[in-house]
N, C-alpha and C positions, 0 to 999 in steps of 0.2 A: 428822664428814663435810664436807669442803669443799665450795664451790660447784662446782669443775669435777668433783670425783669422784662429786658426786650427779648432774649433768648426764650425766657418761661412762657410768654406772651406769644410768639409765634408758634413754639412747638404746642401750647394747648390749642391754637387754632387747629393745627395738624392733626392733633389727637380727636379733635371734635369732627372734622370733615370725614374723617375714615374710621372703619371698625378694627379694634384692635386684634381681632382674629385673622383680617385680611390684610395687616400692613405686609409691606413689604420690608423687611430688616436693611435690606442693603440701601434702599432709597432712603429710609428715615437716617441712617449714619451718615449719609452724604449731605442731607439736608442740615442735620445737628451742626456738622463741621462747617458747612458753609454759613450758616446763620451766626455760629461762633466767630469766624473769622471776619463776617461781615460788620458783625456787632461791634468786634475789637478795634477794626479799621475805622469804623464809623466814629467810634468815641473818641479814638485816639485823634483823627482827623481835628474833630471841632475843638478837643482841649489845646491840642499844638497851633491849630490857628488863631484862637483866642491868645494864648500866650505870644505867639510871633508877632500878633498885631500890636501887642502891648509894648513888646520889649523892642520893636524895630519902626515904631511909628514915626519917629523923627530921624531914622536913617535912610540911606539911599533904597531905593526899591530893588536893586539886584542883590544888595545884602539880604535884605529880607527875604526875597525869592529863595536865595541857595540855603538859607536856615531852613526854610519850609520844606524843601525838597529834602535835605537831609535828616530832618524830622520825620517826614512821612516814608522815607527809606527805612528808619531804625524802628519806626512804630510798630510793623508787625511782628519784629523779632520780641519788642520789650513786652507784648501783650499777647504773644504765643502761650506763656504757662498760664495767664489769667484765662484765656479762652478754653485751656485744655483742662483746668479745673472746674470750670462753669460747665462743661461738657460731661465731665466725670459726675459731676453733682447731679444734672439732669438723667443720666443713663443711672444710676442708681436709685434715683427716685421713681424713674419709670420701671425697673426691675422690681422695686419694691411692691409698687401698685399691682405689677402683675402677679407677683407672688401672692399678696391679698385677695387678689379675686381669686386665684387658683385655690385657695385655702377655703374661701368662702364657699366657693361651688362643690367641694369635697365636703366639707359640712354639711350643707343642705341635701346632697345625696346620701351622705349618713342618717341624717333626722329622717330622711323620708324612708330609709329601709328600717330603720328601727321601728317608725310608725306602723309600716307594714308589718314587720313581725309581730308587732304588738296586739295586732288585732286580728291577723290571720294564722291560718294552721300553716305549719310548716311544712308538712308533708304535701298536702292536697291543695293548696292555697285557698280554701274555702275561710269564708269568716269563721271567728273561734266564739266561744260563749261570751266574751265582754262586748264583742261587736254586735251579734246577736240580740245581746238584751238592750243595746242601744237603739238597733232598728226596731224591735220590737216595742219598744217606749215610743219611738215616733208615730210607727204605725196604729197604736191604741189611741193616741192624741188623735191622729188623722180622722180615725174610724169615729171617735167620739165627736168631733166635731160635724161629720157628714152624716151622722147616724147610721153608719154603714157597718159591715161584718169583716171580721178576717179569720184566719184559720191558721192553727199549727200542726204540724204533721211531726210525730216523734217515730222515727225509724230505729229499731234495732235489728242487726243480722243475727241469723239464728247460728250460723254452722262457721263461724270466722275462725275460731280457735281452731277447729278442725284443719282448716287450711295452714294456718302457721304450723300446728305439729306435722303434717305431712309434708308440706311445700318448703318450709321456714318462712321465717320474717321478711324476708326479700319479698318473695310473692304474694306475702298478704299485704304487704305497702303497695305493690303495684294493684293489686286488686281493689284497694282504696283509694288509689288515684283514678283509675278507671271509674269506679263507682261514683266518684265527684263528679266526672264530666257526664255520667250517664244522668244523675240526678238533676244537673243545671239543665241539660237537653230537655228532661220529662217536666219542667215546669216554665212558666214566663219568665221574660229578661227582667221584668221588674220584681219578681220573687226573690226570697233569700233563701239558699241552701248552704247550712253552717254544719260543721263537724261539732258535735257536741263532747265528744270523748270517746276515744277508744273505737268501737266499732257502732257508735251511735251519731245519727245524724238528726236535725231539726231542719224543716222546711217552713219558712213563714210565707204564708198565701194571702196578700193584701187584698181587699176589695172584692172579696166572694159574695156569691149570693145566700150561701147558707150551707148548712151541712150536708146536702145533697153535692153542691158544688165539689167541696173539701174532699167527699167520698170518692168522687169522680177521678180527682188529681191523685187522691192514695192509690188507686187502681193503677194509673200510669205509672205511679214510683214503685209500686210492688212488681209490675212487668218489667221494669228496668233493672231492678236489682236480680229478679228470677233468670234473666237471660243468660246462659253460659259465659264465663270470664276463660280465655285464653292464656294458661299459665304453664309455664315451662314445657310447653309442648303439648298440654292437657286441657279438654274441656272442664272446667270446674264451675259447679252451679251451688248456690247458697240461698237459703230462704232468709226471710225477713218478717217482722212482725211491725205494724203501724198503728199507731194510735192518735185519734183526731182530737182537736178542742177547737171551739168557735166564740168567738167574741161577740157580744158581752155573755152568753149564756152559760160558758164554763170557766170564766175569769175574766177581769178587769183590768189585770197587772200582767206586767211579763212571766214573774215568777209562779202566777196561778194558772198562766195558761198553758206554761210549759210542763207544770206538775201535773193538769189535767190529762194533757196528752201522753204524759209518761204512764200514767196509771192506766189510760186506754190500750196503751199498748202491750201493759203486763196483763190486763184482763184478755186481750186479743191472742197473747202468747199462750196463756193459762187454758183458755177454750180450745185452741187448737193442739196442744198437749192432750188433753182429755178426749179429744175427739180421735186420735192417734192410738191413745191407749184403749179406746172401746173395738179400735178395729176399722179397717178402711171399708170395708161391706157394710157396716151398720147403716142404717137410715139417717142417723144422727149425724155420723162421721161424713157421709155425703153432703148434708145439708151444710155443714162446716165449712166442706173444702169449697163448695159454690160460693159461701158467702163470707169468707176469711178475709175480705177488704174492708 
């Protein structure tokens, strides 16, 4: 075993026995120096002992002993440079390994951040259209195998532009963030709330019993939207329109279910606009107001 392989073997055992994050650097340095000197001295002793035995096998024992003592005295100086170079190479290898580990950890973090941004809305943190489409496809496949139902709610804010115009886009952004929190709290943990774009949101309800169950959740969503928001020291109220589609009656693909819910939302918006145009006192308007969910 060479000096370099002996030192590398010992340091390898040391590295496996303790975590790199918790290693004491000073103790490591002392260990490396000790191993370097011990390996060099041991190798020198073995080599010189063999040489002395061969050279003075037929000479007086005293002469051989003196030569051996002198050789052992000079050996540490002779091998000091070799030990220093070995330790320097080991230090460089360890530093390179640590650097590569740090770069790998940074690359993994960057990959996770990019993946998160690719599938989530940057403002609200909600799933975006792409992630919604993937989850809706999986939910449809599960509902098909289980012969069950799922529902899609399409939510559109009615007065969001007025908030931006009167209070500024910063206040509008805060309203959307607060609304995202409210929507998540109004549904089950296993349901998906996604920002579809602008002031539009889509809610995926997995495992509903039918249209009545979905309508009940839609009423909770409307209640969450219509509760006043606190912006710039003012209470701000907004309206919303909700459309509902149910698998498989209203569609058997992600795009078909979203289109059906979107169309239902526009029918709800148009119906309420007509009710307001007739006046709040008319019987039809009162009926529309009671049943606008």
